[in-house]
MIROBA-93099 format. One record per residue: x, y, z of N, C-alpha, C in turn; residue number from 1; residue in one letter. Coordinates in steps of 0.02 Angstrom, whole numbers, plus 50000, padded with zeros to 5 digits. Example, Ala and Ser with C-alpha at 12.3 -4.5 7.8 and 13.67 -1.06 7.14 Angstrom:
<atoms>
[[50660,49716,50390],[50615,49775,50390],[50660,49835,50390],1,A]
[[50642,49888,50354],[50684,49947,50357],[50645,50002,50394],2,S]
</atoms>
This chain:
<atoms>
[[50035,49949,50000],[50003,49988,50006],[50056,50041,49991],1,X]
[[50091,50072,50021],[50159,50109,50050],[50176,50137,49965],2,X]
[[50200,50094,49939],[50237,50088,49876],[50159,50129,49815],3,X]
[[50116,50120,49816],[50059,50111,49788],[50031,50217,49814],4,X]
[[50062,50223,49854],[50027,50287,49903],[50104,50320,49868],5,X]
[[50146,50306,49858],[50217,50365,49876],[50248,50348,49790],6,X]
[[50195,50286,49744],[50255,50315,49684],[50185,50293,49621],7,X]
[[50114,50288,49637],[50063,50280,49579],[50034,50338,49581],8,X]
[[50039,50359,49639],[49978,50426,49637],[50030,50465,49621],9,X]
[[49995,50513,49570],[49999,50583,49547],[49944,50605,49490],10,X]
[[49930,50672,49527],[49879,50717,49492],[49887,50793,49468],11,X]
[[49926,50807,49425],[49962,50858,49402],[49904,50911,49435],12,X]
[[49940,50977,49423],[49899,51045,49447],[49906,51081,49376],13,X]
[[49853,51102,49355],[49868,51119,49288],[49835,51224,49325],14,X]
[[49852,51281,49279],[49823,51326,49289],[49743,51317,49271],15,X]
[[49687,51371,49327],[49648,51338,49313],[49591,51377,49256],16,X]
[[49632,51417,49200],[49613,51430,49117],[49619,51372,49084],17,X]
[[49661,51318,49112],[49663,51268,49051],[49604,51219,49091],18,X]
[[49629,51213,49150],[49528,51136,49163],[49465,51155,49190],19,X]
[[49471,51222,49187],[49390,51241,49159],[49355,51249,49093],20,X]
[[49426,51216,49058],[49369,51180,49008],[49357,51090,49014],21,X]
[[49293,51066,49047],[49286,51023,49056],[49320,50969,49007],22,X]
[[49310,51001,48936],[49331,50947,48859],[49408,50933,48850],23,X]
[[49438,50986,48903],[49495,51002,48884],[49552,50912,48892],24,X]
[[49602,50916,48857],[49653,50857,48884],[49677,50840,48936],25,X]
[[49676,50921,48946],[49704,50904,49038],[49670,50888,49092],26,X]
[[49571,50928,49071],[49550,50928,49128],[49539,50879,49115],27,X]
[[49514,50832,49074],[49496,50739,49080],[49559,50706,49098],28,X]
[[49626,50715,49097],[49666,50668,49154],[49670,50686,49214],29,X]
[[49661,50778,49213],[49649,50770,49295],[49627,50734,49346],30,X]
[[49541,50737,49304],[49509,50717,49323],[49507,50625,49335],31,X]
[[49529,50601,49296],[49526,50544,49323],[49589,50526,49340],32,X]
[[49651,50567,49359],[49680,50534,49427],[49634,50545,49469],33,X]
[[49613,50593,49497],[49591,50596,49564],[49543,50559,49585],34,X]
[[49505,50561,49521],[49450,50469,49546],[49495,50402,49537],35,X]
[[49537,50398,49519],[49580,50366,49523],[49624,50365,49610],36,X]
[[49654,50439,49629],[49669,50442,49690],[49621,50414,49732],37,X]
[[49551,50440,49737],[49501,50423,49810],[49488,50345,49789],38,X]
[[49492,50316,49751],[49494,50225,49762],[49543,50205,49779],39,X]
[[49604,50223,49787],[49656,50199,49796],[49657,50232,49886],40,X]
[[49620,50284,49897],[49593,50323,49965],[49567,50275,49981],41,X]
[[49474,50244,49966],[49443,50196,49979],[49471,50120,50000],42,X]
[[49524,50127,49955],[49554,50039,49931],[49629,50023,50043],43,X]
[[49642,50097,50031],[49696,50104,50079],[49627,50106,50152],44,X]
[[49599,50136,50147],[49525,50143,50205],[49507,50080,50221],45,X]
[[49479,50045,50176],[49454,50001,50190],[49497,49932,50228],46,X]
[[49559,49941,50240],[49621,49897,50268],[49610,49903,50374],47,X]
[[49562,49971,50369],[49564,49996,50445],[49522,49931,50492],48,X]
[[49562,49924,50533],[49550,49857,50592],[49593,49790,50568],49,X]
[[49610,49785,50509],[49648,49736,50501],[49734,49752,50508],50,X]
[[49746,49801,50453],[49802,49824,50477],[49827,49893,50550],51,X]
[[49873,49908,50570],[49875,49951,50615],[49838,50014,50607],52,X]
[[49803,50076,50625],[49781,50138,50597],[49822,50180,50599],53,X]
[[49839,50167,50650],[49924,50226,50638],[49914,50239,50567],54,X]
[[49946,50166,50549],[49995,50142,50476],[49922,50167,50442],55,X]
[[49849,50159,50408],[49816,50176,50371],[49791,50231,50375],56,X]
[[49783,50262,50450],[49781,50349,50420],[49832,50399,50400],57,X]
[[49898,50356,50437],[49925,50397,50394],[49935,50401,50278],58,X]
[[49946,50335,50291],[49939,50327,50222],[49864,50338,50191],59,X]
[[49811,50326,50254],[49757,50363,50194],[49745,50449,50193],60,X]
[[49755,50454,50242],[49740,50518,50257],[49792,50590,50262],61,X]
[[49851,50562,50307],[49898,50624,50283],[49955,50610,50202],62,X]
[[49956,50556,50165],[49993,50565,50164],[49912,50568,50059],63,X]
[[49890,50520,50055],[49835,50548,49981],[49798,50611,49995],64,X]
[[49753,50613,50053],[49690,50670,50071],[49745,50727,50061],65,X]
[[49794,50738,50113],[49815,50796,50123],[49858,50818,50059],66,X]
[[49879,50766,50041],[49951,50793,50005],[49913,50785,49937],67,X]
[[49883,50752,49916],[49850,50763,49829],[49766,50775,49837],68,X]
[[49750,50718,49857],[49657,50743,49828],[49637,50807,49856],69,X]
[[49670,50858,49925],[49665,50893,49936],[49643,50970,49916],70,X]
[[49730,50943,49876],[49745,51035,49838],[49728,51017,49753],71,X]
[[49672,50937,49738],[49630,50938,49699],[49567,50977,49717],72,X]
[[49533,50984,49757],[49490,50993,49805],[49485,51069,49812],73,X]
[[49519,51093,49824],[49539,51167,49826],[49559,51221,49764],74,X]
[[49584,51178,49727],[49592,51201,49651],[49518,51210,49610],75,X]
[[49480,51150,49623],[49427,51130,49593],[49374,51177,49625],76,X]
[[49341,51220,49557],[49279,51270,49578],[49201,51264,49585],77,X]
[[49200,51308,49660],[49131,51283,49695],[49071,51256,49671],78,X]
[[49045,51212,49676],[49004,51170,49630],[49004,51128,49648],79,X]
[[48956,51092,49606],[48901,51037,49590],[48987,50994,49601],80,X]
[[49046,50996,49550],[49081,50952,49529],[49135,50937,49618],81,X]
[[49120,50994,49646],[49165,50991,49700],[49134,50960,49768],82,X]
[[49063,50992,49755],[49023,50932,49823],[49022,50839,49788],83,X]
[[49030,50835,49745],[49023,50783,49730],[49105,50740,49743],84,X]
[[49150,50779,49712],[49210,50751,49754],[49197,50754,49831],85,X]
[[49176,50803,49897],[49189,50792,49935],[49153,50756,49958],86,X]
[[49090,50716,49932],[49086,50672,49966],[49086,50614,49949],87,X]
[[49103,50590,49881],[49140,50541,49874],[49181,50517,49918],88,X]
[[49244,50569,49933],[49318,50541,50002],[49256,50530,50057],89,X]
[[49225,50612,50080],[49199,50586,50134],[49145,50504,50160],90,X]
[[49151,50479,50105],[49122,50402,50113],[49162,50345,50122],91,X]
[[49218,50394,50106],[49276,50331,50135],[49300,50308,50193],92,X]
[[49270,50347,50224],[49288,50386,50293],[49264,50333,50360],93,X]
[[49312,50290,50382],[49290,50223,50419],[49247,50279,50473],94,X]
[[49175,50247,50498],[49120,50262,50517],[49169,50290,50620],95,X]
[[49188,50232,50611],[49215,50200,50667],[49268,50262,50720],96,X]
[[49317,50269,50692],[49356,50341,50679],[49342,50414,50723],97,X]
[[49253,50412,50733],[49224,50469,50720],[49173,50455,50817],98,X]
[[49159,50393,50771],[49123,50382,50872],[49137,50415,50929],99,X]
[[49205,50425,50959],[49211,50441,51022],[49235,50517,51024],100,X]
[[49222,50545,50959],[49243,50635,50962],[49175,50668,50988],101,X]
[[49211,50721,51025],[49143,50760,51040],[49130,50781,50980],102,X]
[[49090,50818,51013],[49037,50850,50953],[49080,50923,50909],103,X]
[[49066,50948,50869],[49127,50985,50826],[49182,50972,50830],104,X]
[[49208,50915,50842],[49275,50877,50821],[49289,50862,50792],105,X]
[[49341,50858,50755],[49375,50816,50693],[49444,50780,50729],106,X]
[[49487,50732,50678],[49519,50705,50669],[49580,50746,50655],107,X]
[[49622,50752,50699],[49676,50806,50671],[49693,50805,50583],108,X]
[[49722,50736,50566],[49728,50730,50475],[49649,50745,50444],109,X]
[[49608,50794,50463],[49553,50808,50428],[49563,50859,50424],110,X]
[[49565,50927,50479],[49561,50964,50464],[49547,51031,50419],111,X]
[[49591,51014,50383],[49599,51057,50329],[49527,51034,50269],112,X]
[[49514,50980,50278],[49472,50957,50229],[49389,50958,50269],113,X]
[[49397,50974,50325],[49344,51013,50354],[49338,51074,50342],114,X]
[[49391,51131,50340],[49397,51201,50327],[49367,51197,50277],115,X]
[[49393,51170,50211],[49378,51180,50153],[49287,51152,50150],116,X]
[[49293,51093,50177],[49189,51104,50172],[49158,51135,50202],117,X]
[[49178,51163,50263],[49145,51201,50306],[49141,51296,50268],118,X]
[[49189,51293,50190],[49198,51372,50150],[49136,51354,50101],119,X]
</atoms>
């Protein structure tokens, strides 16, 4: 898993003017890479409860979400596409990670994602 996260994930960042046209090759490539990374996030987080939680959280949240996916989310204009992406990312997160949290709090690795959701 670590090797896949470190070597296989690549989401290019293009200028907004390049990716605003959803039919452009750059935009299509960036979208495909984003959704591949979301699929990998989902697969990594499925190992929760089997592999040590700190390893799963590091690979899934610290490396995949915060290093790759969040950059793409921040560069996606507000609207239905961004909402759909955020929903898919949130759906990957294991519910048990949130059971013992106080109301209004979150995991440290999710602070930036939560800030994006609030905006």
